[in-house]
Every structure is written in structure tokens, then in C-alpha cells.
N, C-alpha and C positions, 0 to 999 in steps of 0.2 A: 504494500500499499504506500509506504513512504517513498520507495523508489519511483512509483508511478507519478507522484506529485512532483518530484524533482525533474523527471523527464519532461513533464508538461512545461515546467518553467524554462527549460533549456531550448525551447523551440526558437529558432533564429527569426528575428524580425526581418521584414522585407519580402516575405513569401506570401503576401496577401494577394489573392486572385480576385476575379470579379465576384465569384460566389461569396467569398468572405466579406467583401465590402458591402454587398447587398444585405447580408445578414446583419452586419453591424448597423447599417442605416435603419433597417426595419426594427431592430432592438431599440435604437435611439428613439425612433418615432413612438414606439410603444411605451418606453420609460418616461419620456418627457413631453410628449405630445407635440403637435404641429405648431402651436403658438409659441411654446417655450424655446424651441431650437433656434430661431433667429436671434432671440435675446441672448442665448448662450454664446452663439457665434460672434455677436456684436461685442460682448464682454471679453471674448477671447481675443478678438482683433485689437481691442483697446489695450488689453494687457500686453500683447506682443509689441504694439507700437510704443508703449511706455517703456518696456524692457529694452528695446533697440535704442531709444533716445537716451536712457540712462547709461547703457554700455558705451554709446558714442561719446557722451559727456565724460565718462570716466577715462576713456582712451585719450580724449583731448587734454584733460587735466594732467594725465601722466606724461604726455608728450611735453606739455608746458613745463612741468617740474624738471624733466630731463634737460630741457633747453636752459633753464635757470641754473642748473648744477654745472653745466658746461661753461658758463660764463664765469 
């Protein structure tokens, strides 16, 4: 029983086919409903945008610190 659980966890990602994607979409519709999914995607997009902005700001501040240290 324990080995079966571990073998399930070791399934490599990236092997999703059309059937798997359809099943995931159907499950998402059943779990969240048609009205809630656009709200979830909007929130996900906002979160990704904020993450990219924060990582770019961090990269810029690090490069400025390196330039100050060189002077």
C-alpha cells in the first residue's frame, strides 16, 4: 500500500494529454461552478502580475546596489 502511494507521487509532470486536460477542466467546473472560475483566473492573473513586478523591482534594486559597490 505504501509503495503504491509513492509510485503515484513519482509520476513525471509534463505527460498531460488531451484526455487528462479535459478531465481536469470538467472536475474544476464541478468543484467551482461556471461563475467562480473566471474570478479565480482573474485573481491568478493579478497574483502573477504582482509577482513579476516584485521580482523585477528586486532585480533592479540588486543591480543598483552592485553599481554603488563598484564606485
